[in-house]
A tleap script that builds the chain and sets N, CA, C and O, in Angstrom:
source leaprc.protein.ff14SB
mol = sequence {
  NMET HIE ARG ILE LEU LYS PRO SER LEU ALA
  GLY VAL VAL GLY LEU VAL GLY VAL ALA ALA
  CYS SER PRO ASP THR SER ASP PHE LYS ASP
  GLU ALA GLU SER PHE ILE GLU ASP ASP ASP
  GLY ASP VAL ALA GLN GLN THR GLY LEU THR
  PHE ASP ASN ALA GLU CYS GLU GLU PRO ALA
  ASN LYS ASP VAL ASN SER THR PHE ASN CYS
  THR ALA THR ALA SER ASP GLY THR THR ILE
  SER PHE VAL ALA THR ILE THR GLY GLU SER
  GLU PHE SER LEU GLY PRO GLY SER GLY PRO
  PRO ALA ASP SER THR SER VAL PRO PRO THR
  SER GLY CGLY
}
set mol.1.N position { 18.992 -0.842 16.884 }
set mol.1.CA position { 20.150 -0.125 16.418 }
set mol.1.C position { 20.284 -0.351 14.923 }
set mol.1.O position { 20.286 -1.493 14.464 }
set mol.2.N position { 20.393 0.707 14.174 }
set mol.2.CA position { 20.630 0.633 12.739 }
set mol.2.C position { 21.869 1.443 12.445 }
set mol.2.O position { 21.943 2.624 12.786 }
set mol.3.N position { 22.852 0.808 11.807 }
set mol.3.CA position { 24.075 1.535 11.494 }
set mol.3.C position { 24.700 0.929 10.256 }
set mol.3.O position { 24.722 -0.290 10.087 }
set mol.4.N position { 25.207 1.789 9.396 }
set mol.4.CA position { 25.869 1.340 8.182 }
set mol.4.C position { 27.316 0.996 8.511 }
set mol.4.O position { 28.002 1.767 9.181 }
set mol.5.N position { 27.778 -0.151 8.045 }
set mol.5.CA position { 29.149 -0.556 8.277 }
set mol.5.C position { 30.079 -0.101 7.163 }
set mol.5.O position { 31.202 0.324 7.436 }
set mol.6.N position { 29.633 -0.182 5.907 }
set mol.6.CA position { 30.441 0.208 4.758 }
set mol.6.C position { 29.592 1.086 3.842 }
set mol.6.O position { 28.951 0.576 2.923 }
set mol.7.N position { 29.576 2.395 4.079 }
set mol.7.CA position { 28.735 3.245 3.246 }
set mol.7.C position { 29.186 3.256 1.785 }
set mol.7.O position { 30.371 3.398 1.486 }
set mol.8.N position { 28.233 3.106 0.902 }
set mol.8.CA position { 28.507 3.143 -0.527 }
set mol.8.C position { 27.189 3.104 -1.273 }
set mol.8.O position { 26.266 2.407 -0.852 }
set mol.9.N position { 27.083 3.822 -2.350 }
set mol.9.CA position { 25.882 3.725 -3.172 }
set mol.9.C position { 25.835 2.405 -3.915 }
set mol.9.O position { 24.762 1.974 -4.335 }
set mol.10.N position { 26.963 1.764 -4.083 }
set mol.10.CA position { 27.012 0.522 -4.846 }
set mol.10.C position { 26.565 -0.684 -4.039 }
set mol.10.O position { 26.062 -1.645 -4.622 }
set mol.11.N position { 26.724 -0.676 -2.747 }
set mol.11.CA position { 26.365 -1.849 -1.956 }
set mol.11.C position { 25.811 -1.459 -0.617 }
set mol.11.O position { 26.369 -0.602 0.069 }
set mol.12.N position { 24.728 -2.074 -0.241 }
set mol.12.CA position { 24.084 -1.786 1.026 }
set mol.12.C position { 24.613 -2.762 2.049 }
set mol.12.O position { 24.513 -3.975 1.864 }
set mol.13.N position { 25.170 -2.251 3.119 }
set mol.13.CA position { 25.614 -3.108 4.197 }
set mol.13.C position { 25.193 -2.444 5.494 }
set mol.13.O position { 25.581 -1.306 5.760 }
set mol.14.N position { 24.424 -3.118 6.286 }
set mol.14.CA position { 23.985 -2.550 7.542 }
set mol.14.C position { 23.980 -3.600 8.629 }
set mol.14.O position { 23.952 -4.799 8.348 }
set mol.15.N position { 24.007 -3.152 9.864 }
set mol.15.CA position { 23.893 -4.035 11.001 }
set mol.15.C position { 22.626 -3.624 11.720 }
set mol.15.O position { 22.461 -2.458 12.079 }
set mol.16.N position { 21.740 -4.563 11.929 }
set mol.16.CA position { 20.430 -4.256 12.450 }
set mol.16.C position { 20.161 -5.092 13.678 }
set mol.16.O position { 20.426 -6.294 13.686 }
set mol.17.N position { 19.638 -4.470 14.711 }
set mol.17.CA position { 19.229 -5.196 15.906 }
set mol.17.C position { 17.768 -5.579 15.804 }
set mol.17.O position { 16.940 -4.772 15.382 }
set mol.18.N position { 17.443 -6.803 16.186 }
set mol.18.CA position { 16.066 -7.278 16.199 }
set mol.18.C position { 15.464 -6.896 17.541 }
set mol.18.O position { 16.079 -7.108 18.586 }
set mol.19.N position { 14.268 -6.336 17.514 }
set mol.19.CA position { 13.663 -5.765 18.712 }
set mol.19.C position { 13.324 -6.790 19.791 }
set mol.19.O position { 13.435 -6.478 20.976 }
set mol.20.N position { 12.927 -7.968 19.431 }
set mol.20.CA position { 12.491 -8.953 20.423 }
set mol.20.C position { 13.657 -9.389 21.309 }
set mol.20.O position { 14.794 -9.490 20.848 }
set mol.21.N position { 13.361 -9.646 22.588 }
set mol.21.CA position { 14.406 -10.078 23.524 }
set mol.21.C position { 14.977 -11.427 23.123 }
set mol.21.O position { 16.193 -11.621 23.148 }
set mol.22.N position { 14.134 -12.334 22.763 }
set mol.22.CA position { 14.561 -13.649 22.295 }
set mol.22.C position { 13.857 -13.912 20.970 }
set mol.22.O position { 12.841 -14.605 20.921 }
set mol.23.N position { 14.410 -13.349 19.893 }
set mol.23.CA position { 13.705 -13.398 18.609 }
set mol.23.C position { 13.625 -14.806 18.032 }
set mol.23.O position { 14.495 -15.649 18.253 }
set mol.24.N position { 12.540 -15.029 17.280 }
set mol.24.CA position { 12.463 -16.267 16.518 }
set mol.24.C position { 12.729 -15.936 15.056 }
set mol.24.O position { 12.973 -14.779 14.715 }
set mol.25.N position { 12.685 -16.932 14.202 }
set mol.25.CA position { 13.045 -16.711 12.804 }
set mol.25.C position { 12.116 -15.710 12.118 }
set mol.25.O position { 12.554 -14.963 11.243 }
set mol.26.N position { 10.842 -15.685 12.504 }
set mol.26.CA position { 9.917 -14.733 11.881 }
set mol.26.C position { 10.253 -13.295 12.272 }
set mol.26.O position { 9.976 -12.373 11.505 }
set mol.27.N position { 10.850 -13.084 13.458 }
set mol.27.CA position { 11.269 -11.744 13.854 }
set mol.27.C position { 12.380 -11.235 12.939 }
set mol.27.O position { 12.372 -10.067 12.551 }
set mol.28.N position { 13.331 -12.096 12.592 }
set mol.28.CA position { 14.397 -11.693 11.679 }
set mol.28.C position { 13.811 -11.308 10.324 }
set mol.28.O position { 14.197 -10.290 9.750 }
set mol.29.N position { 12.885 -12.113 9.811 }
set mol.29.CA position { 12.226 -11.839 8.529 }
set mol.29.C position { 11.519 -10.486 8.578 }
set mol.29.O position { 11.716 -9.648 7.699 }
set mol.30.N position { 10.697 -10.275 9.605 }
set mol.30.CA position { 9.918 -9.041 9.714 }
set mol.30.C position { 10.808 -7.813 9.870 }
set mol.30.O position { 10.549 -6.780 9.253 }
set mol.31.N position { 11.851 -7.916 10.687 }
set mol.31.CA position { 12.749 -6.786 10.902 }
set mol.31.C position { 13.514 -6.432 9.622 }
set mol.31.O position { 13.725 -5.254 9.334 }
set mol.32.N position { 13.926 -7.435 8.862 }
set mol.32.CA position { 14.632 -7.163 7.608 }
set mol.32.C position { 13.716 -6.441 6.623 }
set mol.32.O position { 14.142 -5.492 5.966 }
set mol.33.N position { 12.470 -6.879 6.517 }
set mol.33.CA position { 11.526 -6.219 5.618 }
set mol.33.C position { 11.304 -4.760 6.030 }
set mol.33.O position { 11.281 -3.869 5.181 }
set mol.34.N position { 11.141 -4.523 7.327 }
set mol.34.CA position { 10.942 -3.154 7.820 }
set mol.34.C position { 12.181 -2.291 7.581 }
set mol.34.O position { 12.066 -1.125 7.205 }
set mol.35.N position { 13.356 -2.863 7.799 }
set mol.35.CA position { 14.608 -2.137 7.604 }
set mol.35.C position { 14.754 -1.690 6.151 }
set mol.35.O position { 15.147 -0.554 5.885 }
set mol.36.N position { 14.440 -2.573 5.222 }
set mol.36.CA position { 14.534 -2.259 3.790 }
set mol.36.C position { 13.524 -1.175 3.406 }
set mol.36.O position { 13.850 -0.284 2.621 }
set mol.37.N position { 12.307 -1.238 3.944 }
set mol.37.CA position { 11.233 -0.321 3.553 }
set mol.37.C position { 11.267 1.031 4.274 }
set mol.37.O position { 10.463 1.902 3.944 }
set mol.38.N position { 12.151 1.237 5.228 }
set mol.38.CA position { 12.205 2.489 5.980 }
set mol.38.C position { 12.655 3.622 5.059 }
set mol.38.O position { 13.822 3.682 4.670 }
set mol.39.N position { 11.728 4.522 4.710 }
set mol.39.CA position { 12.015 5.606 3.768 }
set mol.39.C position { 13.082 6.581 4.268 }
set mol.39.O position { 13.709 7.270 3.464 }
set mol.40.N position { 13.293 6.646 5.576 }
set mol.40.CA position { 14.314 7.531 6.138 }
set mol.40.C position { 15.495 6.739 6.683 }
set mol.40.O position { 16.344 7.295 7.379 }
set mol.41.N position { 15.557 5.462 6.376 }
set mol.41.CA position { 16.569 4.583 6.955 }
set mol.41.C position { 17.849 4.496 6.153 }
set mol.41.O position { 18.035 5.179 5.146 }
set mol.42.N position { 18.718 3.635 6.633 }
set mol.42.CA position { 20.046 3.467 6.055 }
set mol.42.C position { 20.014 3.018 4.604 }
set mol.42.O position { 20.800 3.511 3.796 }
set mol.43.N position { 19.130 2.099 4.252 }
set mol.43.CA position { 19.089 1.589 2.876 }
set mol.43.C position { 18.711 2.716 1.918 }
set mol.43.O position { 19.345 2.884 0.877 }
set mol.44.N position { 17.690 3.481 2.260 }
set mol.44.CA position { 17.264 4.593 1.406 }
set mol.44.C position { 18.351 5.659 1.314 }
set mol.44.O position { 18.617 6.179 0.230 }
set mol.45.N position { 18.979 5.988 2.435 }
set mol.45.CA position { 20.023 7.013 2.424 }
set mol.45.C position { 21.230 6.569 1.606 }
set mol.45.O position { 21.830 7.367 0.886 }
set mol.46.N position { 21.574 5.311 1.722 }
set mol.46.CA position { 22.772 4.821 1.052 }
set mol.46.C position { 22.572 4.651 -0.448 }
set mol.46.O position { 23.495 4.896 -1.226 }
set mol.47.N position { 21.389 4.239 -0.860 }
set mol.47.CA position { 21.143 3.980 -2.276 }
set mol.47.C position { 20.519 5.154 -3.008 }
set mol.47.O position { 20.577 5.213 -4.236 }
set mol.48.N position { 19.917 6.101 -2.271 }
set mol.48.CA position { 19.208 7.198 -2.912 }
set mol.48.C position { 17.854 6.771 -3.444 }
set mol.48.O position { 17.216 7.515 -4.189 }
set mol.49.N position { 17.410 5.581 -3.072 }
set mol.49.CA position { 16.123 5.037 -3.503 }
set mol.49.C position { 15.304 4.663 -2.275 }
set mol.49.O position { 15.855 4.386 -1.210 }
set mol.50.N position { 13.984 4.657 -2.433 }
set mol.50.CA position { 13.134 4.089 -1.397 }
set mol.50.C position { 12.622 2.754 -1.909 }
set mol.50.O position { 12.626 2.501 -3.113 }
set mol.51.N position { 12.182 1.904 -0.998 }
set mol.51.CA position { 11.783 0.543 -1.350 }
set mol.51.C position { 10.418 0.210 -0.776 }
set mol.51.O position { 10.079 0.609 0.338 }
set mol.52.N position { 9.639 -0.530 -1.559 }
set mol.52.CA position { 8.333 -1.035 -1.151 }
set mol.52.C position { 8.289 -2.527 -1.428 }
set mol.52.O position { 9.178 -3.087 -2.069 }
set mol.53.N position { 7.253 -3.147 -0.939 }
set mol.53.CA position { 6.993 -4.565 -1.205 }
set mol.53.C position { 8.180 -5.455 -0.859 }
set mol.53.O position { 8.457 -6.423 -1.567 }
set mol.54.N position { 8.874 -5.136 0.215 }
set mol.54.CA position { 9.991 -5.983 0.638 }
set mol.54.C position { 9.442 -7.336 1.079 }
set mol.54.O position { 8.485 -7.424 1.848 }
set mol.55.N position { 10.067 -8.365 0.576 }
set mol.55.CA position { 9.708 -9.731 0.949 }
set mol.55.C position { 10.977 -10.489 1.269 }
set mol.55.O position { 11.894 -10.568 0.451 }
set mol.56.N position { 11.021 -11.044 2.465 }
set mol.56.CA position { 12.177 -11.822 2.890 }
set mol.56.C position { 11.743 -13.246 3.194 }
set mol.56.O position { 10.636 -13.498 3.670 }
set mol.57.N position { 12.651 -14.167 2.904 }
set mol.57.CA position { 12.437 -15.544 3.325 }
set mol.57.C position { 12.584 -15.582 4.836 }
set mol.57.O position { 13.311 -14.771 5.411 }
set mol.58.N position { 11.909 -16.503 5.476 }
set mol.58.CA position { 12.163 -16.717 6.895 }
set mol.58.C position { 13.415 -17.576 7.002 }
set mol.58.O position { 13.498 -18.617 6.350 }
set mol.59.N position { 14.394 -17.164 7.811 }
set mol.59.CA position { 15.605 -17.986 7.920 }
set mol.59.C position { 15.274 -19.378 8.442 }
set mol.59.O position { 14.327 -19.553 9.210 }
set mol.60.N position { 16.048 -20.353 8.026 }
set mol.60.CA position { 15.815 -21.738 8.439 }
set mol.60.C position { 16.046 -21.926 9.937 }
set mol.60.O position { 15.447 -22.798 10.565 }
set mol.61.N position { 16.929 -21.088 10.502 }
set mol.61.CA position { 17.213 -21.165 11.933 }
set mol.61.C position { 17.776 -19.823 12.379 }
set mol.61.O position { 17.904 -18.904 11.570 }
set mol.62.N position { 18.114 -19.703 13.664 }
set mol.62.CA position { 18.634 -18.456 14.221 }
set mol.62.C position { 20.144 -18.510 14.439 }
set mol.62.O position { 20.698 -17.648 15.121 }
set mol.63.N position { 20.806 -19.498 13.875 }
set mol.63.CA position { 22.241 -19.660 14.075 }
set mol.63.C position { 23.019 -18.506 13.440 }
set mol.63.O position { 22.650 -18.008 12.377 }
set mol.64.N position { 24.103 -18.087 14.108 }
set mol.64.CA position { 24.989 -17.078 13.559 }
set mol.64.C position { 25.524 -17.578 12.209 }
set mol.64.O position { 25.859 -18.753 12.062 }
set mol.65.N position { 25.596 -16.692 11.252 }
set mol.65.CA position { 26.026 -16.935 9.868 }
set mol.65.C position { 24.950 -17.558 8.990 }
set mol.65.O position { 25.203 -17.817 7.814 }
set mol.66.N position { 23.755 -17.809 9.526 }
set mol.66.CA position { 22.645 -18.235 8.673 }
set mol.66.C position { 22.240 -17.053 7.802 }
set mol.66.O position { 22.241 -15.909 8.257 }
set mol.67.N position { 21.898 -17.330 6.566 }
set mol.67.CA position { 21.498 -16.268 5.648 }
set mol.67.C position { 20.064 -16.483 5.178 }
set mol.67.O position { 19.535 -17.594 5.206 }
set mol.68.N position { 19.457 -15.387 4.748 }
set mol.68.CA position { 18.140 -15.456 4.123 }
set mol.68.C position { 18.037 -14.334 3.107 }
set mol.68.O position { 18.618 -13.264 3.290 }
set mol.69.N position { 17.303 -14.581 2.046 }
set mol.69.CA position { 17.215 -13.656 0.916 }
set mol.69.C position { 15.998 -12.755 1.030 }
set mol.69.O position { 14.967 -13.128 1.588 }
set mol.70.N position { 16.150 -11.557 0.482 }
set mol.70.CA position { 15.075 -10.578 0.445 }
set mol.70.C position { 15.048 -9.935 -0.941 }
set mol.70.O position { 16.071 -9.870 -1.622 }
set mol.71.N position { 13.889 -9.469 -1.345 }
set mol.71.CA position { 13.746 -8.653 -2.547 }
set mol.71.C position { 12.829 -7.485 -2.201 }
set mol.71.O position { 12.019 -7.565 -1.278 }
set mol.72.N position { 12.970 -6.412 -2.948 }
set mol.72.CA position { 12.108 -5.243 -2.768 }
set mol.72.C position { 12.046 -4.472 -4.073 }
set mol.72.O position { 12.947 -4.562 -4.907 }
set mol.73.N position { 10.977 -3.718 -4.241 }
set mol.73.CA position { 10.817 -2.884 -5.424 }
set mol.73.C position { 11.327 -1.488 -5.103 }
set mol.73.O position { 10.850 -0.838 -4.173 }
set mol.74.N position { 12.303 -1.036 -5.884 }
set mol.74.CA position { 12.884 0.293 -5.691 }
set mol.74.C position { 11.995 1.357 -6.314 }
set mol.74.O position { 11.165 1.066 -7.174 }
set mol.75.N position { 12.179 2.594 -5.867 }
set mol.75.CA position { 11.377 3.703 -6.376 }
set mol.75.C position { 11.582 3.951 -7.865 }
set mol.75.O position { 10.775 4.635 -8.495 }
set mol.76.N position { 12.659 3.399 -8.439 }
set mol.76.CA position { 12.857 3.528 -9.883 }
set mol.76.C position { 12.225 2.374 -10.658 }
set mol.76.O position { 12.379 2.283 -11.876 }
set mol.77.N position { 11.506 1.484 -9.944 }
set mol.77.CA position { 10.779 0.402 -10.585 }
set mol.77.C position { 11.527 -0.914 -10.678 }
set mol.77.O position { 10.932 -1.925 -11.052 }
set mol.78.N position { 12.804 -0.936 -10.353 }
set mol.78.CA position { 13.559 -2.189 -10.425 }
set mol.78.C position { 13.323 -3.025 -9.172 }
set mol.78.O position { 12.983 -2.500 -8.112 }
set mol.79.N position { 13.508 -4.314 -9.311 }
set mol.79.CA position { 13.450 -5.219 -8.175 }
set mol.79.C position { 14.882 -5.505 -7.760 }
set mol.79.O position { 15.699 -5.947 -8.568 }
set mol.80.N position { 15.176 -5.252 -6.503 }
set mol.80.CA position { 16.528 -5.394 -5.975 }
set mol.80.C position { 16.565 -6.585 -5.025 }
set mol.80.O position { 15.636 -6.794 -4.245 }
set mol.81.N position { 17.639 -7.363 -5.095 }
set mol.81.CA position { 17.796 -8.482 -4.170 }
set mol.81.C position { 18.821 -8.128 -3.102 }
set mol.81.O position { 19.794 -7.422 -3.364 }
set mol.82.N position { 18.589 -8.624 -1.906 }
set mol.82.CA position { 19.451 -8.429 -0.755 }
set mol.82.C position { 19.685 -9.782 -0.102 }
set mol.82.O position { 18.906 -10.715 -0.295 }
set mol.83.N position { 20.748 -9.883 0.664 }
set mol.83.CA position { 20.957 -11.063 1.493 }
set mol.83.C position { 21.183 -10.580 2.921 }
set mol.83.O position { 21.960 -9.655 3.160 }
set mol.84.N position { 20.502 -11.208 3.856 }
set mol.84.CA position { 20.669 -10.887 5.273 }
set mol.84.C position { 21.410 -12.045 5.928 }
set mol.84.O position { 21.159 -13.211 5.625 }
set mol.85.N position { 22.323 -11.707 6.825 }
set mol.85.CA position { 23.114 -12.703 7.536 }
set mol.85.C position { 22.933 -12.473 9.032 }
set mol.85.O position { 23.147 -11.366 9.525 }
set mol.86.N position { 22.541 -13.510 9.745 }
set mol.86.CA position { 22.400 -13.408 11.195 }
set mol.86.C position { 23.798 -13.325 11.795 }
set mol.86.O position { 24.634 -14.202 11.580 }
set mol.87.N position { 24.038 -12.254 12.550 }
set mol.87.CA position { 25.367 -11.995 13.102 }
set mol.87.C position { 25.426 -12.138 14.621 }
set mol.87.O position { 26.510 -12.089 15.202 }
set mol.88.N position { 24.297 -12.311 15.258 }
set mol.88.CA position { 24.246 -12.448 16.710 }
set mol.88.C position { 22.865 -12.874 17.139 }
set mol.88.O position { 21.975 -13.056 16.309 }
set mol.89.N position { 22.684 -13.032 18.433 }
set mol.89.CA position { 21.408 -13.508 18.964 }
set mol.89.C position { 20.239 -12.640 18.519 }
set mol.89.O position { 19.149 -13.150 18.259 }
set mol.90.N position { 20.459 -11.338 18.430 }
set mol.90.CA position { 19.398 -10.417 18.041 }
set mol.90.C position { 19.860 -9.428 16.978 }
set mol.90.O position { 19.375 -8.297 16.939 }
set mol.91.N position { 20.790 -9.836 16.114 }
set mol.91.CA position { 21.326 -8.939 15.099 }
set mol.91.C position { 21.486 -9.640 13.761 }
set mol.91.O position { 21.713 -10.848 13.687 }
set mol.92.N position { 21.360 -8.844 12.706 }
set mol.92.CA position { 21.658 -9.345 11.371 }
set mol.92.C position { 22.262 -8.216 10.564 }
set mol.92.O position { 22.071 -7.043 10.885 }
set mol.93.N position { 22.988 -8.566 9.520 }
set mol.93.CA position { 23.510 -7.568 8.595 }
set mol.93.C position { 22.770 -7.736 7.278 }
set mol.93.O position { 22.265 -8.814 6.967 }
set mol.94.N position { 22.715 -6.668 6.518 }
set mol.94.CA position { 22.024 -6.679 5.235 }
set mol.94.C position { 22.995 -6.212 4.177 }
set mol.94.O position { 23.656 -5.187 4.346 }
set mol.95.N position { 23.090 -6.951 3.086 }
set mol.95.CA position { 23.989 -6.593 2.007 }
set mol.95.C position { 23.373 -6.892 0.667 }
set mol.95.O position { 22.233 -7.349 0.587 }
set mol.96.N position { 24.119 -6.636 -0.384 }
set mol.96.CA position { 23.607 -6.902 -1.730 }
set mol.96.C position { 23.400 -8.392 -1.939 }
set mol.96.O position { 24.154 -9.215 -1.419 }
set mol.97.N position { 22.375 -8.730 -2.700 }
set mol.97.CA position { 22.084 -10.127 -3.001 }
set mol.97.C position { 23.129 -10.740 -3.908 }
set mol.97.O position { 23.873 -10.035 -4.590 }
set mol.98.N position { 23.176 -12.055 -3.907 }
set mol.98.CA position { 24.169 -12.764 -4.713 }
set mol.98.C position { 23.748 -12.903 -6.164 }
set mol.98.O position { 24.585 -13.163 -7.029 }
set mol.99.N position { 22.494 -12.737 -6.437 }
set mol.99.CA position { 22.029 -12.843 -7.812 }
set mol.99.C position { 20.651 -12.238 -7.936 }
set mol.99.O position { 19.865 -12.296 -6.990 }
set mol.100.N position { 20.341 -11.661 -9.077 }
set mol.100.CA position { 19.053 -11.001 -9.231 }
set mol.100.C position { 17.924 -11.994 -9.455 }
set mol.100.O position { 18.130 -13.043 -10.065 }
set mol.101.N position { 16.726 -11.670 -8.963 }
set mol.101.CA position { 15.572 -12.468 -9.349 }
set mol.101.C position { 15.267 -12.232 -10.826 }
set mol.101.O position { 15.819 -11.309 -11.423 }
set mol.102.N position { 14.432 -13.018 -11.404 }
set mol.102.CA position { 14.101 -12.884 -12.826 }
set mol.102.C position { 13.577 -11.482 -13.119 }
set mol.102.O position { 12.836 -10.913 -12.318 }
set mol.103.N position { 13.963 -10.926 -14.270 }
set mol.103.CA position { 13.512 -9.619 -14.725 }
set mol.103.C position { 13.797 -8.510 -13.720 }
set mol.103.O position { 12.924 -7.686 -13.447 }
set mol.104.N position { 14.974 -8.478 -13.180 }
set mol.104.CA position { 15.301 -7.445 -12.202 }
set mol.104.C position { 16.788 -7.148 -12.236 }
set mol.104.O position { 17.545 -7.751 -12.996 }
set mol.105.N position { 17.185 -6.217 -11.406 }
set mol.105.CA position { 18.603 -5.919 -11.227 }
set mol.105.C position { 18.951 -6.110 -9.773 }
set mol.105.O position { 18.065 -6.128 -8.919 }
set mol.106.N position { 20.217 -6.253 -9.482 }
set mol.106.CA position { 20.651 -6.385 -8.098 }
set mol.106.C position { 21.642 -5.286 -7.778 }
set mol.106.O position { 22.258 -4.705 -8.671 }
set mol.107.N position { 21.786 -5.009 -6.494 }
set mol.107.CA position { 22.778 -4.048 -6.046 }
set mol.107.C position { 24.137 -4.699 -6.222 }
set mol.107.O position { 24.360 -5.774 -5.664 }
set mol.108.N position { 25.066 -4.095 -6.977 }
set mol.108.CA position { 26.357 -4.726 -7.163 }
set mol.108.C position { 27.147 -4.770 -5.854 }
set mol.108.O position { 27.022 -3.854 -5.041 }
set mol.109.N position { 27.944 -5.791 -5.631 }
set mol.109.CA position { 28.723 -5.877 -4.399 }
set mol.109.C position { 29.801 -4.805 -4.372 }
set mol.109.O position { 30.287 -4.356 -5.410 }
set mol.110.N position { 30.159 -4.410 -3.158 }
set mol.110.CA position { 31.220 -3.429 -3.006 }
set mol.110.C position { 32.558 -4.140 -3.070 }
set mol.110.O position { 32.646 -5.343 -2.824 }
set mol.111.N position { 33.588 -3.399 -3.400 }
set mol.111.CA position { 34.916 -3.993 -3.422 }
set mol.111.C position { 35.740 -3.353 -2.316 }
set mol.111.O position { 35.417 -2.265 -1.839 }
set mol.112.N position { 36.782 -4.019 -1.919 }
set mol.112.CA position { 37.634 -3.497 -0.871 }
set mol.112.C position { 37.138 -3.904 0.497 }
set mol.112.O position { 36.279 -4.778 0.611 }
set mol.113.N position { 37.664 -3.286 1.534 }
set mol.113.CA position { 37.294 -3.743 2.844 }
set mol.113.C position { 37.172 -2.649 3.776 }
set mol.113.O position { 36.861 -2.866 4.947 }
savepdb mol mol.pdb
quit
């Protein structure tokens, strides 16, 4: 299941289901990378950009509220940072990163609720 929770060009927020029945930490990493790189997916639709070379850290554990960072190269050439948060046994949300990697830009956080 892929669905946007707060649509905005300024901030990417999505809720993503991990395909494995009992996912391990590498499943969360792989699913986040695929979600970011999906040219017809929520991230591309929301930002107006497509992404390649998505790289995510493997989360330290599968606990709810655990976070892991991702970066990807946008079609405009910038490197964008994202943060993924595990929200359930087989789900995570994806949002703008807390800080840009060196020589890059980040998706600014959305305001409001």
